[in-house]
TISE-964875 format. One line per field, with one value per atom (N, C-alpha, C): atom name; x, y, z. Coordinates in Angstrom, 3 decimals. Layout:
atom	c(CA_...)
X	c(X_...)
Y	c(Y_...)
Z	c(Z_...)
***
This chain:
atom	c(N_CA_C_N_CA_C_N_CA_C_N_CA_C_N_CA_C_N_CA_C_N_CA_C_N_CA_C_N_CA_C_N_CA_C_N_CA_C_N_CA_C_N_CA_C_N_CA_C_N_CA_C_N_CA_C_N_CA_C_N_CA_C_N_CA_C_N_CA_C_N_CA_C_N_CA_C_N_CA_C_N_CA_C_N_CA_C_N_CA_C_N_CA_C_N_CA_C_N_CA_C_N_CA_C_N_CA_C_N_CA_C_N_CA_C_N_CA_C_N_CA_C_N_CA_C_N_CA_C_N_CA_C_N_CA_C_N_CA_C_N_CA_C_N_CA_C_N_CA_C_N_CA_C_N_CA_C_N_CA_C_N_CA_C_N_CA_C_N_CA_C_N_CA_C_N_CA_C_N_CA_C_N_CA_C_N_CA_C_N_CA_C_N_CA_C_N_CA_C_N_CA_C_N_CA_C_N_CA_C_N_CA_C_N_CA_C_N_CA_C_N_CA_C_N_CA_C_N_CA_C_N_CA_C_N_CA_C_N_CA_C_N_CA_C_N_CA_C_N_CA_C_N_CA_C_N_CA_C_N_CA_C_N_CA_C_N_CA_C_N_CA_C_N_CA_C_N_CA_C_N_CA_C_N_CA_C_N_CA_C_N_CA_C_N_CA_C_N_CA_C_N_CA_C_N_CA_C_N_CA_C_N_CA_C_N_CA_C_N_CA_C_N_CA_C_N_CA_C_N_CA_C_N_CA_C_N_CA_C_N_CA_C_N_CA_C_N_CA_C_N_CA_C_N_CA_C_N_CA_C_N_CA_C_N_CA_C_N_CA_C_N_CA_C_N_CA_C_N_CA_C_N_CA_C_N_CA_C_N_CA_C_N_CA_C_N_CA_C_N_CA_C_N_CA_C_N_CA_C_N_CA_C_N_CA_C_N_CA_C_N_CA_C_N_CA_C_N_CA_C_N_CA_C_N_CA_C_N_CA_C_N_CA_C_N_CA_C_N_CA_C_N_CA_C_N_CA_C_N_CA_C_N_CA_C_N_CA_C_N_CA_C_N_CA_C_N_CA_C_N_CA_C_N_CA_C_N_CA_C_N_CA_C_N_CA_C_N_CA_C_N_CA_C_N_CA_C_N_CA_C_N_CA_C_N_CA_C_N_CA_C_N_CA_C_N_CA_C_N_CA_C_N_CA_C_N_CA_C_N_CA_C_N_CA_C_N_CA_C_N_CA_C_N_CA_C_N_CA_C_N_CA_C_N_CA_C_N_CA_C_N_CA_C_N_CA_C_N_CA_C_N_CA_C_N_CA_C_N_CA_C_N_CA_C_N_CA_C_N_CA_C_N_CA_C_N_CA_C_N_CA_C_N_CA_C_N_CA_C_N_CA_C_N_CA_C_N_CA_C_N_CA_C_N_CA_C_N_CA_C_N_CA_C_N_CA_C_N_CA_C_N_CA_C_N_CA_C_N_CA_C_N_CA_C_N_CA_C_N_CA_C_N_CA_C_N_CA_C_N_CA_C_N_CA_C_N_CA_C_N_CA_C_N_CA_C_N_CA_C_N_CA_C_N_CA_C_N_CA_C_N_CA_C_N_CA_C_N_CA_C_N_CA_C_N_CA_C_N_CA_C_N_CA_C_N_CA_C_N_CA_C_N_CA_C_N_CA_C_N_CA_C_N_CA_C_N_CA_C_N_CA_C_N_CA_C_N_CA_C_N_CA_C_N_CA_C_N_CA_C_N_CA_C_N_CA_C_N_CA_C_N_CA_C_N_CA_C_N_CA_C_N_CA_C_N_CA_C_N_CA_C_N_CA_C_N_CA_C_N_CA_C_N_CA_C_N_CA_C_N_CA_C_N_CA_C_N_CA_C_N_CA_C_N_CA_C_N_CA_C_N_CA_C_N_CA_C_N_CA_C_N_CA_C_N_CA_C_N_CA_C_N_CA_C_N_CA_C_N_CA_C_N_CA_C_N_CA_C_N_CA_C_N_CA_C_N_CA_C_N_CA_C_N_CA_C_N_CA_C_N_CA_C_N_CA_C_N_CA_C_N_CA_C_N_CA_C_N_CA_C_N_CA_C_N_CA_C_N_CA_C_N_CA_C_N_CA_C_N_CA_C_N_CA_C_N_CA_C_N_CA_C_N_CA_C_N_CA_C_N_CA_C_N_CA_C_N_CA_C_N_CA_C_N_CA_C_N_CA_C_N_CA_C_N_CA_C_N_CA_C_N_CA_C_N_CA_C_N_CA_C_N_CA_C_N_CA_C)
X	c(130.204_130.710_129.599_129.367_128.236_127.958_126.806_127.445_125.962_125.846_124.419_124.910_123.662_123.742_123.864_124.943_125.025_124.813_124.370_123.892_123.933_124.814_125.119_124.329_123.751_123.153_123.281_124.220_125.025_124.064_124.988_123.901_124.264_125.499_126.606_126.795_126.598_127.373_126.308_125.715_125.057_126.455_126.374_127.496_127.083_127.147_127.108_127.758_127.445_128.202_127.724_128.758_128.441_129.519_129.077_129.746_129.943_131.127_131.311_131.077_131.115_130.495_131.905_133.406_134.545_134.847_133.670_134.058_134.680_134.878_135.625_134.357_135.097_134.006_134.197_133.328_133.072_133.102_132.757_132.428_131.610_132.069_131.873_131.608_130.147_130.334_129.322_129.803_129.476_128.424_127.239_126.339_126.203_126.067_125.099_124.047_123.765_122.867_121.632_120.767_120.006_119.186_119.586_118.727_117.803_118.792_117.777_116.978_116.412_115.108_114.351_114.576_113.577_113.432_113.149_113.390_113.030_111.794_111.583_112.406_113.024_114.344_115.197_115.512_116.596_116.110_115.105_114.155_114.540_114.306_114.380_115.429_116.744_117.763_118.169_118.286_118.655_117.909_116.579_116.270_116.740_117.036_117.529_118.807_119.916_121.336_121.055_120.111_119.889_119.608_118.774_118.741_119.589_120.497_121.413_122.701_122.769_123.725_123.497_121.755_121.315_121.514_121.654_121.755_123.192_124.102_125.473_125.824_126.524_126.644_127.466_127.056_127.438_126.784_126.383_125.829_124.947_125.066_124.173_123.645_123.306_123.333_122.007_121.828_120.906_120.542_120.395_119.980_120.351_119.239_120.077_120.487_121.385_121.472_121.354_120.434_120.173_120.538_121.868_122.191_121.742_120.972_120.304_120.005_120.669_120.734_119.164_119.744_118.434_118.335_116.780_115.735_114.916_115.993_115.577_114.573_113.858_113.422_113.443_113.498_113.641_112.771_111.309_110.839_110.307_111.314_110.952_112.143_112.591_113.201_112.214_112.459_111.576_111.434_112.953_113.188_114.625_114.544_116.311_116.266_117.161_117.407_117.694_119.254_119.890_119.028_118.193_117.531_116.124_115.270_114.299_113.061_113.503_112.275_111.521_110.411_109.590_108.862_108.751_108.176_108.561_109.488_109.652_109.927_108.756_108.582_109.720_110.422_111.947_111.369_110.415_109.744_109.792_109.686_109.694_111.434_112.107_113.553_114.306_113.208_113.158_112.331_112.642_111.027_111.904_112.622_113.131_113.150_112.698_112.577_113.438_113.951_115.149_114.837_115.430_115.455_116.366_115.412_116.122_115.804_117.510_117.050_117.830_117.082_117.107_118.071_119.280_119.502_120.165_120.735_120.812_122.368_122.878_123.723_125.499_125.043_126.365_126.276_125.745_125.183_126.010_125.948_126.067_127.599_127.954_129.625_130.311_129.753_130.623_130.197_129.258_129.231_130.141_130.761_131.417_133.146_133.633_134.418_134.681_133.606_133.687_133.760_133.318_133.524_134.792_134.957_136.468_137.582_137.220_138.290_139.135_139.217_140.384_139.888_138.511_137.654_137.917_137.663_137.923_138.944_139.360_140.882_140.950_139.960_139.259_137.792_137.724_136.643_135.493_134.483_134.489_133.522_134.291_133.419_134.216_133.418_134.349_133.484_133.766_132.729_133.553_132.322_133.045_132.269_133.121_132.447_133.071_131.993_132.119_132.120_132.935_132.612_132.519_131.487_131.525_130.438_129.547_128.384_128.094_127.784_126.943_128.456_127.474_128.849_127.445_128.015_126.895_127.825_127.671_128.220_127.539_128.271_128.116_128.610_127.993_128.573_128.607_129.484_129.593_129.814_129.041_129.096_129.220_129.957_130.244_130.092_130.799_130.908_130.141_129.143_127.492_127.143_127.022_126.302_124.915_125.111_123.507_123.014_121.691_120.944_119.840_120.130_118.897_117.598_116.444_115.595_114.623_114.818_114.101_115.129_116.201_116.805_117.938_117.487_118.253_119.487_119.924_121.558_122.880_123.357_124.684_124.597_123.557_123.307_124.226_125.968_126.856_126.364_126.280_126.703_125.462_124.425_123.356_123.659_124.909_125.187_125.068_125.041_125.197_126.651_126.791_128.804_129.083_128.270_128.045_126.823_125.809_124.987_123.941_125.072_124.602_125.097_125.429_126.033_124.338_124.556_123.764_123.114_121.911_120.415_120.981_120.624_121.235_119.392_119.547_118.504_117.733_118.101_117.584_116.343_116.530_116.061_116.277_117.533_118.813_119.911_120.483_121.598_122.887_124.046_125.156_125.654_124.750_125.147_126.735_127.513_129.077_128.839_127.666_128.121_128.331_127.440_127.913_128.675_130.245_131.303_132.648_131.798_133.158_132.681_131.303_131.100_132.584_133.075_133.176_132.691_131.598_130.861_130.912_130.842_131.185_132.306_133.439_134.909_135.422_134.792_134.634_134.338_132.753_131.870_132.528_133.022_133.728_134.840_135.313_136.252_136.322_134.771_134.724_135.378_135.992_136.050_135.146_135.717_134.498_134.899_136.333_136.132_136.818_136.690_137.545_139.388_139.327_141.251_141.657_140.161_141.340_141.988_140.929_141.486_142.050_142.446_143.435_144.795_145.267_145.898_146.449_145.627_146.089_146.288_145.750_146.247_147.700_147.907_149.347_150.325_149.870_150.525_150.783_150.260_150.142_149.381_148.058_147.066_146.422_146.228_145.797_144.432_143.843_142.083_141.894_142.460_142.167_142.741_143.876_144.148_143.080_142.374_141.597_140.562_139.997_138.898_138.993_139.947_140.460_140.390_140.895_141.530_140.346_139.353_137.778_137.534_137.216_136.522_137.107_138.139_138.953_138.588_138.621_138.084_136.646_135.468_134.651_134.175_134.991_134.443_135.124_136.600_136.670_135.844_135.166_134.151_133.022_132.653_131.908_132.129_133.531_134.107_134.144_134.573_135.099_133.838_132.171_131.395_131.002_131.379_130.726_131.667_132.942_133.447_133.455_133.111_132.827_131.273_130.822_129.168_129.670_130.464_130.509_131.464_133.110_134.007_134.707_134.713_135.115_136.369_137.039_138.150_138.970_137.691_138.701_137.777_138.495_137.417_137.804_137.380_137.366_136.902_137.937_137.431_137.131_135.995_135.941_134.869_135.036_134.091_135.269_135.382_136.093_137.173_136.977_137.296_138.924_138.273_139.688_141.135_140.457_141.963_142.857_142.480_143.382_144.629_144.573_145.337_146.058_147.156_148.142_147.335_147.302_146.686_145.963_144.789_143.870_143.608_144.580_144.687_145.094_146.748_147.321_146.354_146.183_145.493_144.549_143.491_142.314_142.897_143.823_144.367_144.794_145.267_145.839_144.591_143.500_142.214_141.887_141.352_140.507_141.381_142.995_143.214_143.465_142.836_142.897_141.605_140.860_139.480_138.797_140.245_139.338_141.184_140.968_142.290_141.990_141.562_141.355_141.859_141.842_141.624_142.338_143.020_143.527_142.222_142.693_141.829_141.781_140.758_140.911_141.711_142.302_142.699_141.590_142.872_141.971_142.712_141.458_142.282_141.431_142.688_141.898_141.066_139.679_139.050_140.243_139.648_140.924_139.835_139.170_138.270_137.888_138.313_138.385_136.575_136.934_135.107_134.655_134.885_134.378_133.470_133.200_132.639_131.354_130.791_129.194_128.979_129.514_128.952_129.069_130.279_130.528_129.356_129.258_128.054_126.784_126.544_125.257_125.004_126.307_126.884_126.175_126.643_125.997_124.681_124.280_122.713_122.111_122.747_122.022_122.666_123.799_123.682_123.095_122.463_121.413_120.374_120.027_118.782_118.274_119.654_119.530_119.223_119.942_119.532_118.527)
Y	c(-53.027_-53.350_-53.515_-54.707_-55.020_-54.648_-54.182_-53.436_-53.356_-53.332_-52.689_-51.553_-51.631_-50.405_-50.884_-50.417_-51.438_-49.922_-50.992_-49.298_-50.006_-49.743_-50.052_-49.030_-49.246_-48.403_-48.442_-48.024_-48.066_-46.955_-46.959_-45.724_-44.527_-43.914_-43.269_-42.777_-43.434_-43.446_-44.355_-43.919_-44.746_-44.419_-45.773_-45.951_-46.329_-46.140_-46.486_-46.470_-47.253_-47.462_-48.093_-48.424_-48.856_-50.331_-51.249_-52.384_-52.984_-53.356_-54.484_-56.138_-57.041_-58.495_-58.781_-58.381_-59.230_-58.096_-57.252_-56.811_-55.877_-54.943_-53.696_-52.584_-51.677_-50.500_-49.084_-49.263_-48.553_-46.912_-46.699_-45.524_-45.455_-45.005_-45.113_-43.765_-43.239_-42.066_-42.443_-41.885_-41.820_-40.211_-40.869_-39.574_-40.234_-38.800_-38.962_-39.993_-40.506_-41.001_-40.467_-39.746_-38.543_-39.544_-39.862_-41.014_-40.441_-39.031_-38.179_-37.364_-37.244_-37.042_-38.082_-39.120_-40.445_-41.143_-42.305_-43.721_-43.281_-42.419_-41.810_-40.944_-40.347_-39.190_-40.061_-41.500_-42.478_-42.898_-43.575_-44.076_-43.484_-42.022_-41.423_-40.680_-40.881_-40.913_-41.876_-42.851_-43.985_-44.107_-43.644_-43.523_-42.438_-41.566_-40.380_-40.657_-41.697_-41.789_-42.930_-43.711_-44.872_-44.302_-42.832_-42.248_-41.491_-40.847_-40.552_-41.315_-42.476_-43.522_-43.978_-43.991_-44.196_-43.450_-42.161_-40.975_-40.512_-41.423_-41.019_-41.137_-40.267_-40.177_-41.758_-42.275_-43.703_-44.747_-44.746_-45.479_-46.420_-47.669_-48.410_-49.542_-49.212_-50.217_-51.203_-52.660_-53.430_-54.045_-53.989_-54.159_-53.345_-53.567_-52.694_-53.935_-53.915_-54.469_-53.573_-53.793_-52.711_-53.392_-53.511_-54.156_-53.183_-53.431_-52.535_-53.662_-52.947_-53.375_-53.824_-54.434_-55.220_-56.818_-56.516_-57.663_-57.580_-58.652_-58.709_-59.373_-59.420_-60.588_-59.954_-60.638_-60.688_-59.401_-59.173_-58.199_-56.933_-57.339_-55.945_-55.680_-54.637_-54.114_-53.956_-55.406_-55.614_-54.545_-54.673_-53.419_-53.170_-52.424_-51.628_-51.027_-51.111_-50.105_-49.042_-49.418_-48.564_-47.437_-47.600_-46.927_-46.157_-47.203_-47.133_-47.423_-47.976_-48.413_-49.480_-49.865_-50.871_-51.444_-52.807_-52.971_-52.192_-51.566_-51.116_-52.266_-51.731_-53.253_-52.488_-53.375_-53.025_-52.013_-52.275_-51.158_-49.554_-49.344_-47.966_-47.200_-48.316_-47.502_-47.054_-47.515_-46.624_-46.977_-45.760_-45.671_-46.664_-46.794_-47.306_-48.426_-48.793_-50.044_-51.070_-51.389_-52.105_-53.467_-54.479_-55.625_-55.319_-55.485_-54.636_-56.110_-55.993_-56.901_-56.723_-57.221_-56.372_-57.573_-57.130_-57.974_-57.771_-58.167_-57.914_-57.249_-56.309_-55.631_-56.845_-57.220_-57.799_-58.787_-59.775_-61.081_-60.610_-59.671_-59.633_-59.346_-57.836_-58.005_-59.591_-60.252_-61.667_-62.325_-62.611_-62.835_-62.539_-60.859_-60.253_-61.015_-61.089_-61.569_-62.946_-63.529_-65.192_-65.014_-64.483_-64.329_-63.458_-62.299_-61.638_-61.534_-61.714_-61.573_-62.593_-62.585_-63.580_-65.111_-65.008_-66.165_-67.180_-66.841_-67.574_-68.889_-68.540_-69.524_-69.946_-70.089_-70.304_-71.105_-72.140_-72.831_-73.309_-73.635_-74.046_-73.105_-72.892_-71.395_-70.777_-69.627_-68.098_-67.362_-66.248_-65.674_-63.987_-63.668_-62.109_-61.016_-59.950_-59.028_-57.825_-57.503_-55.511_-54.740_-53.673_-53.299_-51.404_-51.185_-49.329_-48.555_-48.283_-47.429_-48.211_-49.821_-50.902_-52.225_-53.350_-54.513_-55.583_-56.463_-57.541_-58.832_-59.694_-60.914_-61.619_-62.180_-63.175_-64.244_-65.569_-66.690_-67.520_-67.926_-69.126_-70.419_-71.407_-72.655_-73.306_-74.481_-75.440_-74.917_-73.378_-72.659_-71.756_-72.243_-71.320_-70.104_-69.306_-68.454_-68.894_-68.781_-69.386_-67.974_-67.828_-66.690_-67.141_-68.299_-68.566_-68.910_-69.541_-69.532_-68.600_-67.419_-66.266_-64.721_-64.914_-64.025_-63.454_-63.540_-63.057_-63.354_-64.278_-64.919_-63.713_-63.562_-62.697_-61.461_-61.002_-60.228_-60.225_-59.726_-60.154_-58.698_-57.276_-56.428_-56.188_-56.959_-57.278_-58.624_-59.109_-59.768_-58.817_-59.362_-58.805_-59.119_-58.599_-58.743_-58.305_-56.951_-56.574_-56.329_-57.621_-57.280_-56.610_-56.026_-54.840_-53.406_-53.178_-52.448_-51.009_-50.095_-48.948_-49.748_-49.667_-49.092_-49.816_-50.110_-49.655_-50.067_-49.797_-48.986_-49.669_-51.330_-52.862_-52.986_-52.073_-53.067_-53.699_-54.053_-54.781_-54.104_-54.796_-53.522_-54.766_-53.830_-53.849_-54.285_-54.170_-54.901_-54.717_-55.682_-55.008_-53.749_-53.635_-52.390_-51.236_-50.619_-49.747_-49.892_-50.667_-50.839_-50.894_-51.959_-52.157_-51.362_-50.764_-50.107_-49.126_-48.519_-47.570_-46.263_-46.221_-45.119_-44.760_-45.990_-45.749_-45.501_-46.414_-45.975_-44.546_-43.964_-42.571_-41.715_-41.994_-41.331_-41.387_-42.547_-43.042_-41.512_-41.035_-40.855_-39.196_-38.911_-37.547_-37.297_-38.037_-37.963_-38.125_-37.641_-37.650_-39.216_-40.072_-41.267_-42.242_-43.073_-44.265_-44.745_-43.708_-43.566_-42.617_-41.626_-40.824_-41.286_-42.267_-42.607_-44.107_-44.273_-45.168_-44.300_-43.369_-42.472_-42.171_-41.600_-41.080_-42.302_-43.817_-44.569_-44.962_-45.116_-45.134_-43.866_-42.848_-41.898_-41.664_-42.623_-42.643_-42.399_-41.843_-41.036_-42.055_-42.295_-43.655_-43.425_-42.458_-42.224_-43.078_-42.639_-43.306_-44.974_-45.274_-46.579_-47.492_-46.759_-48.112_-47.991_-46.992_-47.225_-48.215_-48.295_-49.302_-50.218_-50.590_-52.173_-52.308_-51.233_-52.075_-52.853_-51.858_-52.234_-53.292_-53.968_-54.774_-56.722_-56.062_-56.825_-57.503_-56.928_-56.581_-57.355_-56.834_-57.556_-59.295_-59.803_-60.680_-61.803_-61.248_-61.779_-61.989_-61.548_-61.763_-62.731_-62.257_-63.428_-64.929_-64.528_-66.333_-67.213_-66.074_-66.525_-67.920_-66.661_-67.204_-68.509_-68.938_-69.439_-70.830_-70.683_-71.996_-72.392_-72.163_-72.092_-72.822_-71.678_-72.553_-73.335_-73.293_-73.324_-73.116_-71.929_-71.129_-71.381_-71.739_-71.602_-69.994_-69.318_-67.984_-66.950_-65.823_-64.318_-63.677_-63.034_-61.861_-60.848_-59.044_-58.392_-57.239_-56.922_-55.770_-54.314_-53.561_-52.207_-51.585_-50.014_-49.073_-49.456_-49.967_-50.458_-51.449_-51.731_-53.017_-52.292_-50.475_-50.203_-49.736_-50.373_-50.069_-50.451_-51.771_-53.262_-53.602_-53.796_-54.742_-53.703_-52.711_-52.152_-52.360_-53.329_-53.768_-55.344_-56.050_-57.728_-58.105_-57.410_-57.779_-58.340_-56.939_-56.944_-57.753_-57.882_-58.805_-60.344_-60.644_-61.979_-62.514_-61.484_-61.882_-61.973_-60.935_-61.113_-62.451_-62.793_-63.981_-65.442_-65.527_-66.323_-66.648_-65.156_-65.726_-66.063_-65.774_-66.715_-67.990_-68.017_-69.560_-70.734_-70.539_-71.367_-73.041_-73.318_-75.095_-75.145_-74.289_-74.621_-73.542_-73.702_-72.569_-71.941_-70.669_-69.865_-69.631_-69.490_-69.548_-68.184_-68.101_-67.153_-66.006_-64.785_-63.813_-62.814_-62.309_-61.559_-59.951_-59.603_-58.035_-58.624_-57.638_-58.064_-57.535_-58.452_-57.934_-57.158_-56.615_-56.098_-54.627_-54.615_-53.325_-52.974_-51.493_-50.747_-51.006_-51.660_-51.956_-52.982_-53.907_-55.255_-55.174_-53.699_-53.805_-53.618_-52.619_-51.979_-53.645_-54.261_-55.762_-56.638_-56.348_-57.457_-57.191_-55.663_-55.256_-55.285_-55.239_-55.799_-57.201_-58.089_-59.565_-59.604_-58.958_-59.203_-58.630_-57.394_-56.969_-58.249_-58.496_-59.569_-60.923_-61.289_-62.502_-61.919_-60.539_-60.944_-60.479_-60.249_-60.601_-61.924_-62.710_-64.277_-64.447)
Z	c(-13.708_-12.604_-11.561_-11.293_-10.628_-9.129_-8.562_-7.015_-6.784_-5.697_-4.703_-3.607_-3.376_-1.812_-1.018_0.166_1.195_2.235_3.471_4.764_5.721_6.728_7.962_9.052_9.990_10.626_12.466_12.783_13.949_15.053_16.486_17.104_16.951_16.733_16.600_14.842_14.094_12.429_11.861_10.862_9.982_8.584_8.225_7.290_5.854_4.322_3.613_2.433_1.587_0.164_-0.888_-1.493_-2.758_-3.201_-3.031_-3.105_-4.044_-4.608_-5.788_-4.957_-5.533_-5.478_-4.705_-4.850_-4.470_-3.150_-2.769_-1.578_-1.678_-2.953_-2.976_-2.584_-2.189_-1.615_-2.599_-3.371_-4.567_-4.290_-3.392_-2.607_-1.122_-0.300_1.155_1.835_2.505_3.540_4.581_5.656_6.824_7.284_7.993_8.145_9.820_10.651_11.884_11.765_12.954_13.409_14.127_14.006_14.455_15.631_16.745_17.133_18.408_18.852_19.505_19.033_17.875_17.175_17.509_17.671_17.702_16.548_16.733_15.677_14.207_13.549_12.560_12.016_12.490_11.992_11.531_12.176_11.461_10.406_10.576_9.188_8.307_8.422_7.302_6.305_7.815_7.838_6.661_7.022_5.742_4.738_4.729_3.101_2.626_2.988_2.313_1.374_2.820_2.051_1.003_1.188_0.328_-1.117_-0.794_-2.316_-3.158_-1.988_-2.501_-3.157_-2.964_-2.962_-4.751_-4.783_-5.685_-7.225_-6.654_-6.993_-7.990_-7.202_-7.454_-9.165_-9.758_-11.341_-11.500_-12.285_-12.721_-11.779_-11.013_-10.101_-10.893_-10.505_-11.171_-10.046_-9.136_-8.132_-8.422_-7.890_-8.154_-7.085_-5.962_-4.613_-3.341_-2.490_-1.346_-0.403_0.812_1.804_3.014_3.718_4.779_6.589_6.880_8.261_9.253_10.372_11.464_12.761_14.211_15.256_16.079_16.809_17.304_17.103_17.514_16.952_15.404_14.253_13.132_12.282_11.574_11.203_9.496_8.514_7.027_6.276_7.074_6.889_7.897_9.227_9.991_11.022_11.475_12.109_13.090_14.090_15.395_16.560_16.709_17.742_18.227_18.442_18.511_20.220_20.870_22.492_21.744_20.905_20.504_19.773_19.118_18.016_18.967_19.409_19.652_18.945_17.812_16.968_17.365_16.840_17.037_15.484_15.285_14.128_12.872_12.558_10.939_9.673_9.075_7.916_7.379_6.477_5.687_4.379_4.050_3.081_3.087_4.352_5.151_5.173_5.008_4.410_2.931_2.198_0.658_-0.177_-0.982_-1.596_-3.465_-3.305_-4.572_-4.647_-6.643_-7.127_-7.066_-6.186_-5.777_-4.892_-5.002_-4.426_-2.997_-1.507_-0.426_0.488_1.344_2.048_3.428_4.585_6.056_6.939_7.383_8.677_9.724_10.744_11.861_11.764_12.332_11.870_12.251_13.411_13.615_13.534_12.768_12.175_10.684_10.358_8.888_8.948_9.851_10.071_10.127_10.863_11.262_9.896_9.341_8.019_6.672_6.959_6.466_6.800_7.667_8.920_7.704_7.612_7.288_5.643_4.895_3.650_3.213_3.735_3.536_4.317_5.620_7.030_7.197_8.428_9.270_9.237_9.324_9.601_8.822_7.660_6.773_6.020_7.316_7.301_8.788_9.248_10.548_10.571_9.935_10.108_11.324_11.270_12.784_13.555_14.389_15.725_16.418_15.655_16.052_16.669_17.250_18.384_17.750_17.051_16.361_17.243_18.010_18.593_18.570_17.330_17.618_18.239_18.904_20.060_19.854_19.627_19.151_20.330_19.975_20.429_21.880_21.301_22.153_21.874_22.507_21.988_21.329_20.575_20.219_20.265_19.122_19.175_17.778_16.953_15.671_16.084_16.260_16.413_14.974_15.035_13.919_14.411_14.517_14.595_13.661_13.861_12.392_11.221_11.561_9.637_9.551_10.466_9.245_11.077_10.606_11.622_12.053_13.288_14.378_14.949_14.837_15.204_15.967_16.499_17.684_16.924_18.629_18.080_17.603_17.794_17.608_16.965_16.668_16.586_16.816_18.065_19.577_20.053_19.216_19.559_19.425_20.282_20.312_20.779_21.599_22.627_23.474_23.294_24.196_25.346_24.555_25.219_26.660_26.988_27.793_28.582_28.664_29.904_30.720_32.161_33.413_33.803_33.596_34.214_35.582_36.001_37.229_37.925_38.694_38.584_39.817_40.443_41.344_40.523_38.966_38.867_38.297_37.968_37.313_36.375_35.943_35.150_33.449_33.289_31.392_31.055_29.422_28.249_28.051_28.317_28.550_29.182_30.549_31.507_32.527_32.720_33.540_34.457_34.924_35.912_35.670_35.001_35.303_34.311_33.292_31.550_30.888_30.230_29.795_28.696_28.437_27.590_28.190_29.631_30.551_30.933_30.503_31.010_29.672_29.056_28.055_26.306_26.026_25.073_24.749_23.271_22.971_23.930_23.694_24.179_26.233_26.431_28.135_28.510_27.449_28.231_28.088_27.105_26.668_27.632_28.059_29.176_30.299_30.829_32.391_32.586_31.549_31.828_31.157_31.021_30.229_29.181_28.119_26.685_26.034_24.550_23.400_22.862_23.153_22.433_23.156_23.102_23.485_23.398_22.251_22.126_22.660_23.187_24.114_25.674_25.896_26.974_26.650_26.192_25.208_25.617_24.681_25.038_26.091_27.044_28.006_29.235_29.136_29.976_29.938_28.395_27.748_28.585_28.451_28.905_30.332_31.035_32.793_33.279_32.727_33.970_34.404_35.641_36.596_36.703_36.237_35.969_34.930_33.481_32.466_32.371_33.194_33.108_33.791_34.943_35.744_35.418_34.080_33.468_32.245_31.912_30.521_31.354_32.621_32.572_33.553_33.735_34.039_33.609_32.018_30.906_30.253_30.087_29.473_30.538_31.925_32.966_32.670_32.677_32.198_31.127_29.795_28.422_28.449_29.273_29.541_30.440_31.380_32.224_31.385_30.445_29.241_28.168_27.826_26.861_27.246_28.482_29.485_29.832_30.011_30.308_29.052_27.716_26.534_26.182_26.346_26.228_27.016_27.932_28.782_28.454_27.683_27.040_25.782_24.745_23.216_22.849_23.427_23.012_21.898_21.520_20.175_20.222_18.761_18.732_18.333_17.868_17.888_18.124_19.101_18.994_18.528_17.636_16.857_17.424_17.889_18.291_16.642_16.669_15.424_15.751_15.565_16.083_15.871_16.230_16.847_17.768_18.806_19.646_19.200_17.815_17.833_17.138_17.054_16.452_17.226_18.509_19.809_19.788_18.866_19.019_20.040_19.971_21.189_22.535_23.184_24.165_24.507_23.507_23.760_23.754_23.124_22.646_23.979_24.009_24.782_26.734_27.193_28.286_28.154_27.326_26.940_27.559_26.962_26.643_27.900_28.747_30.117_30.987_30.908_31.854_31.656_29.911_29.833_30.641_30.491_30.973_31.821_32.650_34.211_34.768_34.055_34.115_33.453_33.046_32.279_32.638_34.352_35.502_34.774_34.310_34.297_32.515_32.151_30.704_29.615_28.404_27.538_26.867_26.807_26.500_24.449_24.212_22.719_22.257_21.018_20.357_20.110_20.504_20.195_19.502_18.197_17.087_16.726_16.197_15.957_14.434_14.146_12.868_11.640_10.997_9.811_9.060_9.053_8.454_9.064_10.196_10.614_11.211_10.831_10.822_9.600_8.660_7.197_7.668_8.387_8.371_8.761_8.899_9.074_7.703_6.752_5.069_4.604_4.648_3.430_3.850_5.611_5.779_5.234_5.097_4.598_2.932_2.138_1.088_0.460_1.313_1.497_1.456_2.454_1.740_0.941_0.445_-1.090_-1.856_-2.022_-2.977_-3.173_-1.497_-1.264_-1.931_-1.645_-2.020_-3.952_-4.551_-5.670_-6.137_-5.375_-5.495_-5.656)
***
């Protein structure tokens, strides 16, 4: 069966796998992102994972698709605040003699949603928002992914929803990611995961409930801004936080409707692909490298 190596680099986890053309994940593994050790160690970890996937018994991958955060061109991982690298050439990520395609992690995940997920039944205008260690957005306009003039489109996590708020790694203050990313939600409650905060809020813990509601209010503020500018028909929430289900979607819809008082809000749904969207998006990059 024809397959490619797919790697999705996140701020906390590097996901890798062997993926068939129809989207079947033939093998899947996760490794921690060693970003505390510096960007060179992250590049080395990606290279090691790619080599290990290619060496699996019976594997015969034909290309590599690599999805990374930040500003990305087809030839370079230009910059990532989450990882810390600058101008890393695509070739630095592997020593294998295989075609390699480099792409933006969130736009690649949005591409997978468009190809395999819920948005394939929703042509037109869609905003895909994965929420994990950070937050970003992929825009589907007139049925096609939109990257912007220089590839920076979709930096949703750095919309300053609280301009007088704390400093962000990007240099601004009060960015959305400081309030509504899974890592920020967990940290504000002293928990190891946002899932723990959701559980505590459901059990009636007032501190967790306040943090959770504040996160959704901040997220709704950013989504309202995007809605007023772009008028999407659908907002798809992905990433690890999407697994909160109704505890996320119900309150988020209410907050969003409260901010769009003079118009109907767009539909808000959870990703059909969940945490696999980024990996499947990386696979699409790999198959396009073959073409």
